[in-house]
PAMIMI-496008 format. One line per 8 residues: number of its first residue (from 1); their letters; for each residue x, y negated, z negated of N, C-alpha, C. Coordinates in steps of 0.05 Angstrom, whole numbers, always signed. Layout:
NUM = A = X Y Z X Y Z X Y Z | ... .
//
This chain:
1 = MSFKIYLC = +17 +24 +0 +0 +0 +0 +18 -25 +0 | +11 -44 +17 +27 -69 +18 +18 -89 -4 | +35 -108 -9 +31 -128 -30 +8 -146 -22 | -10 -152 -41 -32 -171 -38 -36 -185 -65 | -43 -210 -63 -51 -225 -87 -75 -242 -78 | -97 -240 -93 -121 -253 -84 -142 -255 -106 | -162 -273 -100 -186 -276 -116 -208 -261 -103 | -226 -249 -118 -249 -235 -107 -274 -246 -120 .
9 = YPEKLNIA = -293 -253 -104 -318 -264 -115 -341 -259 -94 | -365 -257 -104 -387 -252 -85 -392 -276 -66 | -403 -270 -43 -409 -291 -24 -428 -312 -36 | -447 -302 -51 -466 -320 -64 -461 -317 -94 | -452 -338 -107 -446 -337 -135 -472 -341 -151 | -476 -325 -171 -499 -327 -189 -489 -341 -214 | -489 -368 -213 -476 -383 -235 -497 -389 -256 | -492 -378 -279 -510 -383 -302 -495 -398 -324 .
17 = VKDTSFSP = -469 -404 -319 -453 -417 -339 -455 -447 -336 | -462 -461 -357 -462 -490 -358 -447 -497 -383 | -421 -498 -381 -404 -502 -404 -399 -532 -408 | -410 -543 -429 -408 -572 -434 -384 -579 -452 | -368 -559 -459 -344 -564 -476 -320 -571 -459 | -324 -575 -433 -303 -582 -414 -290 -608 -421 | -263 -608 -423 -248 -633 -429 -229 -639 -407 | -236 -658 -390 -220 -663 -365 -194 -680 -370 .
25 = RKREVTWE = -175 -669 -384 -149 -681 -386 -132 -668 -365 | -117 -685 -350 -103 -675 -326 -88 -649 -330 | -72 -647 -350 -55 -623 -355 -72 -598 -360 | -95 -602 -372 -111 -580 -381 -135 -573 -363 | -140 -590 -343 -164 -586 -326 -163 -559 -312 | -140 -551 -301 -138 -526 -287 -145 -503 -307 | -135 -504 -331 -141 -484 -351 -171 -483 -358 | -183 -507 -360 -212 -509 -367 -228 -497 -344 .
33 = ICRVMNKT = -221 -503 -319 -235 -493 -296 -233 -462 -296 | -210 -452 -300 -206 -422 -300 -222 -410 -323 | -224 -423 -346 -239 -413 -368 -269 -411 -361 | -279 -432 -348 -307 -433 -340 -312 -412 -318 | -293 -409 -299 -295 -389 -278 -297 -361 -290 | -281 -356 -311 -280 -330 -324 -307 -324 -336 | -320 -344 -347 -346 -340 -360 -368 -332 -341 | -364 -336 -315 -385 -328 -296 -386 -297 -293 .
41 = NEIEFYIE = -364 -284 -300 -361 -255 -297 -364 -246 -268 | -361 -264 -249 -363 -257 -221 -337 -260 -205 | -317 -271 -218 -292 -277 -204 -270 -258 -216 | -255 -246 -198 -234 -228 -207 -208 -236 -193 | -186 -230 -205 -159 -238 -196 -142 -212 -195 | -132 -206 -171 -117 -181 -167 -90 -185 -155 | -72 -167 -162 -47 -163 -148 -46 -133 -141 | -43 -127 -115 -41 -100 -106 -14 -94 -93 .
49 = GISYEERM = -8 -69 -91 +17 -60 -78 +40 -58 -96 | +36 -64 -122 +57 -59 -141 +47 -38 -161 | +61 -17 -164 +52 +4 -182 +76 +15 -197 | +77 +9 -222 +99 +20 -238 +93 +46 -251 | +68 +55 -247 +60 +81 -256 +48 +95 -232 | +52 +121 -229 +43 +136 -205 +14 +133 -199 | -3 +131 -220 -32 +130 -215 -42 +101 -209 | -25 +82 -213 -34 +54 -209 -30 +45 -180 .
57 = TGLRLSVD = -48 +28 -171 -44 +16 -144 -42 -14 -146 | -46 -25 -169 -44 -54 -172 -53 -63 -200 | -56 -89 -203 -64 -100 -229 -88 -118 -226 | -106 -116 -244 -128 -135 -247 -120 -154 -269 | -117 -179 -262 -108 -199 -280 -131 -216 -291 | -126 -231 -312 -147 -248 -323 -150 -274 -308 | -174 -282 -304 -180 -307 -290 -174 -331 -309 | -181 -328 -334 -178 -350 -353 -149 -356 -361 .
65 = WDLAVLLE = -132 -336 -359 -104 -340 -367 -85 -337 -343 | -84 -314 -331 -64 -308 -310 -68 -326 -285 | -93 -331 -277 -98 -348 -254 -89 -376 -261 | -94 -386 -284 -85 -413 -292 -55 -414 -292 | -42 -393 -301 -12 -392 -301 -2 -393 -272 | -14 -378 -254 -6 -379 -226 -10 -407 -215 | -33 -419 -220 -40 -445 -209 -20 -467 -218 | -9 -464 -243 +12 -482 -252 +36 -481 -234 .
73 = QLPDVLRK = +42 -457 -224 +66 -452 -208 +61 -455 -178 | +36 -455 -170 +29 -454 -142 +40 -478 -126 | +39 -503 -136 +50 -525 -120 +80 -520 -112 | +96 -511 -130 +124 -505 -124 +126 -482 -104 | +110 -462 -107 +110 -439 -88 +102 -449 -60 | +81 -465 -58 +72 -475 -32 +93 -493 -19 | +107 -509 -35 +128 -526 -24 +151 -509 -13 | +159 -489 -28 +180 -472 -19 +173 -458 +7 .
81 = ISDNDYNF = +149 -447 +8 +139 -434 +32 +138 -453 +55 | +129 -477 +50 +128 -498 +71 +156 -504 +82 | +176 -501 +65 +204 -506 +73 +217 -480 +83 | +201 -459 +87 +210 -433 +96 +230 -420 +77 | +226 -426 +51 +243 -414 +30 +226 -394 +15 | +231 -369 +18 +215 -348 +6 +230 -335 -18 | +247 -350 -30 +262 -341 -53 +252 -356 -78 | +234 -343 -93 +222 -356 -116 +212 -335 -135 .
89 = RIDFYEQG = +204 -344 -159 +195 -326 -180 +169 -337 -191 | +150 -319 -197 +125 -327 -210 +124 -312 -236 | +121 -326 -258 +120 -314 -285 +91 -313 -294 | +84 -290 -306 +58 -286 -319 +64 -279 -347 | +53 -295 -366 +62 -291 -393 +39 -289 -413 | +18 -275 -406 -4 -270 -425 +7 -251 -446 | +1 -257 -471 +10 -240 -493 +4 -211 -489 | +25 -194 -490 +22 -166 -487 +25 -155 -459 .
97 = SEFFLQFS = +24 -173 -439 +27 -163 -411 +46 -181 -395 | +67 -190 -408 +86 -208 -395 +101 -194 -373 | +101 -207 -349 +117 -197 -327 +122 -219 -307 | +140 -214 -288 +145 -234 -267 +147 -220 -240 | +141 -235 -220 +144 -226 -192 +167 -241 -180 | +187 -228 -171 +210 -240 -158 +207 -236 -127 | +207 -258 -113 +205 -257 -84 +232 -265 -72 | +241 -250 -53 +267 -256 -41 +266 -248 -11 .
105 = SDDSKIVD = +280 -264 +5 +281 -259 +33 +306 -272 +45 | +316 -258 +66 +338 -271 +81 +324 -283 +106 | +337 -282 +128 +325 -294 +152 +305 -276 +167 | +299 -253 +156 +280 -235 +169 +252 -245 +164 | +233 -231 +175 +204 -238 +172 +192 -224 +148 | +208 -210 +133 +198 -194 +110 +207 -207 +84 | +189 -206 +64 +196 -215 +37 +195 -191 +19 | +216 -187 +3 +217 -166 -17 +204 -177 -43 .
113 = VTYNSYRG = +186 -161 -54 +173 -169 -79 +180 -148 -100 | +190 -158 -123 +197 -141 -145 +181 -148 -169 | +168 -128 -181 +153 -132 -206 +172 -124 -229 | +174 -140 -249 +190 -134 -273 +175 -141 -298 | +173 -122 -316 +162 -127 -342 +184 -141 -359 | +176 -160 -375 +196 -174 -393 +207 -154 -413 | +193 -133 -419 +203 -113 -438 +224 -95 -425 | +226 -97 -399 +246 -81 -385 +238 -52 -380 .
121 = NATCSTSV = +213 -45 -387 +205 -18 -385 +191 -11 -358 | +187 -30 -341 +174 -25 -315 +185 -43 -293 | +193 -31 -272 +203 -46 -249 +194 -30 -224 | +185 -45 -204 +179 -33 -178 +181 -54 -156 | +184 -45 -132 +188 -63 -109 +171 -55 -86 | +164 -75 -70 +150 -71 -45 +158 -94 -26 | +145 -96 -3 +152 -118 +15 +126 -128 +29 | +128 -152 +40 +105 -164 +54 +116 -182 +75 .
129 = DKSELSDM = +101 -186 +97 +108 -204 +118 +106 -233 +108 | +124 -250 +117 +125 -277 +108 +99 -292 +114 | +88 -288 +138 +64 -302 +145 +40 -292 +128 | +39 -267 +122 +18 -256 +105 +20 -267 +77 | +44 -269 +66 +47 -279 +39 +39 -309 +39 | +48 -324 +58 +40 -352 +60 +10 -355 +61 | -3 -339 +77 -33 -340 +79 -46 -332 +53 | -35 -314 +38 -47 -305 +12 -47 -329 -7 .
137 = FKKIYKDF = -24 -342 -10 -22 -365 -29 -40 -388 -20 | -40 -393 +6 -58 -415 +16 -87 -408 +11 | -94 -383 +13 -122 -375 +8 -129 -378 -21 | -111 -371 -39 -116 -374 -67 -121 -404 -73 | -105 -421 -61 -108 -450 -64 -136 -459 -54 | -143 -450 -30 -169 -458 -19 -192 -446 -35 | -190 -421 -43 -211 -409 -60 -214 -424 -86 | -192 -432 -98 -194 -447 -123 -209 -473 -119 .
145 = IFLSKTIC = -203 -487 -97 -217 -512 -92 -247 -507 -88 | -253 -487 -72 -281 -480 -67 -295 -473 -93 | -283 -455 -109 -296 -446 -134 -298 -469 -154 | -278 -487 -155 -279 -510 -173 -303 -528 -167 | -306 -533 -141 -329 -550 -133 -355 -536 -138 | -356 -510 -133 -381 -495 -135 -389 -491 -165 | -370 -484 -181 -376 -476 -209 -375 -499 -228 | -355 -517 -224 -351 -538 -243 -358 -566 -233 .
153 = GYLYEFDD = -370 -568 -210 -376 -593 -198 -394 -611 -215 | -411 -598 -232 -429 -613 -249 -414 -626 -272 | -389 -618 -277 -374 -629 -300 -354 -650 -292 | -345 -649 -267 -323 -666 -258 -327 -672 -229 | -322 -696 -221 -326 -704 -193 -303 -691 -176 | -308 -668 -165 -288 -654 -150 -290 -660 -120 | -268 -667 -109 -265 -668 -80 -237 -658 -74 | -231 -654 -49 -205 -642 -42 -182 -658 -52 .
161 = VSISTLLS = -184 -685 -52 -162 -703 -60 -158 -700 -90 | -180 -700 -106 -176 -699 -135 -164 -672 -143 | -172 -650 -130 -161 -624 -137 -133 -622 -127 | -127 -632 -104 -99 -632 -94 -81 -647 -113 | -91 -670 -123 -75 -686 -142 -72 -670 -168 | -94 -658 -177 -93 -642 -201 -72 -620 -199 | -71 -607 -176 -51 -586 -172 -24 -596 -162 | -21 -622 -159 +4 -634 -150 +13 -624 -123 .
169 = VEKLSY = -6 -620 -105 +1 -611 -78 -10 -631 -57 | -12 -656 -64 -24 -676 -47 -10 -679 -20 | +16 -672 -19 +31 -675 +6 +29 -650 +24 | +15 -630 +14 +12 -605 +30 -16 -605 +40 | -19 -596 +65 -46 -595 +76 -52 -566 +84 | -72 -555 +72 -81 -528 +78 -110 -528 +84 .
//
């Protein structure tokens, strides 16, 4: 199985969450949005193609924590990809499941992806095409914008510019 990282949600969201405890401070808005998204119980976050145990095919990650952690790092990842630099690391540090993904590539069209547990007890590697990896991260960015507007629009005036500014990717166009 090849590497994949993505959000999964139904075409039509059944949103019953109206969370009024939302606090729109710039640093924490992404975390608040992910927390509200998690409460819908309709959005899932996956990484596939990494399996450190024979029976595993991937990881289901938390929307309220792991997605927020990825989104903190996404602007730098997108900038590197935009510069055709596929050598970067993404850290996931939820208590009890800390790990990182190391991406590395030379001039080829393939990116090597290595999963490493911080405890050192699990390591595995796979690879993915550069254009596929780029598309995956761009899609997460677009999905987050869509879901933010759809789920949290009643709490905060969301438009593409405000979310791009929030994620510090205003100079990138996807």
